[in-house]
Each structure stands twice: as structure tokens, then as C-alpha cells.
N, C-alpha and C positions, 0 to 999 in steps of 0.2 A: 701931931708930929708926922711929917711925911718921911718915909723910909727911902733910902737910896739903895738900889740893889747893886752890889759889887761882885766881882767875880775874879777868881785866880785860876789861871791856866796851868796845869801840871806840866804840859809839855807844849812846845811851839809848833810841833809837828802837826800838820792837819791830818785828820784820819777820815778816810772815805766813809760815807754813810753817817758820820757823826754831825748832828746839827745843834750841839749844846752851845755852840758859839754864835748862833743866830740871834737876831734881835738886838744888835748893838752892844753885846757884851764886851768886845775888845776895848771900848772906850774907857772902861774902869779898871783894867788889869793892873796898870802901874800903881794906882792908888791902893789897891788891895794887897799887892805884893809887899808893899812897905809895912803892913800890918803883921805879916806872918813872922813869928819869932821862933817857931819850932814846926818842922814838917815831919810827919811819920811816913815811911815808905809805903807805897800803894802796892799791896800784894794781892792778886786775885787768885783764889783757889781753883784747881782744875774742876771742870764740870764732872758730874758723876761718871760719864763715859770716858773721861781721861783726855778729851780733846781740849784745845785751846779756843778761846773766844775769838770771833772775827774782830776787827776794828769797831769799837764801840766807845761811847762815853756816858758819864753820869753826871747830872748837875744836882748839887746838894745845896739846898738853901738852909740858912741858919742865921742866928743872931750872936753877938759877942757879949758875954757877961762882964761885970766889973773886974773879974780876975782874968780876963783874956781867954776864957773857955768858950767853945761853941755851944750854944743852947738852942732849944726849939729846932733841932736838926731834922730836916725832911728831904725827901727826894723830889726835886722839882722837874727833873728831866730824866726819865728812866732809860737805862741801856736795853730794857726788855729782857734782861737776864737777872733774875733775883739774886744769884751769887754774887755777881759783880756789883749790883746796887747795894747789897748788905755790906760788902767789903769796903765800898767807897764811904758809906755812912759810918762804919766802925772806924775807918782810918781817919776820917775828919774829927771824930770825937777826941783823938789823941793830939790834934794840933793845938797850938797856943798862938794867940795873937796879941799884938799891942792893943790896948783899949783905944778905940777911936776917940779923938778929941772933939770931933763934930758929932754932936748928939743926934743930928738929923740922919746920920749914916747908921741906921739900925738893922738894916737887912743886908746880908751878904750871900754869896753863893760860891761854890768851889767846884770846879770841873775836873773830874778824874777821866783820863783817857787811857784806853787799853787797846793794843799794847802801847806802852810808852816808850818813846825814843831815848829817854834819859832816866836815870834813877833820881826820884825825888829826895 
């Protein structure tokens, strides 16, 4: 079975220095958005020094189980900031998805962008 990688963009705003959208990810956005049935707000904790992170993104890869929960969650594209990567991974674990009817679509990815121009 060949997996199709899909992606859901948390915000339409482009973030300088963020390359999580590269490689043709935009082509599958609409299909993946249709599968999202519950979104958890993406909240990034302040870093230990209290400053905010510059514009960055994290791409989280995952599969969807028969109950619509993300499984096999992994960081596919790091923001190079551990706190942001962990926050994105933990946020994704709370998402719920419609179970894809196309069994070939077994791989998905979600992109979290910080700062976000909209509340998810």
C-alpha cells in the first residue's frame, strides 16, 4: 500500500524562514482540511528566558487510526526549537479526524506555524 502524504496548514500567512510548505505540500491542503473534525488551539510556551520565538514552523507526520485519532506521531520538519516542536506534537495528539475512506491515504502531516495570524 502506497501512502499519500497530506498536510493541513494552520494559517494561510507565510512566515519568513519557514520552509515546512516546500516540496509541493500545498497541493493536498484542501483534501486534508476536510478530514479535520476537531482542532486544538496551538499554544507555544515562552522559552526559559521569557522571550518569544521568531517566525517558525513545525511539520508533524502521523497516521489516522480507525477512531480518527492521530497515531505514529513524529516530527518531520523541526522548528529547531524543542519547546515549539513538543507543543506542536502534543497539540496534534488532541486533534480528531474523519477516518479517510481512501485506504491508500495512510500518511498525513500537519504544519504548525508560530506566530499564527489566526486562532486555530
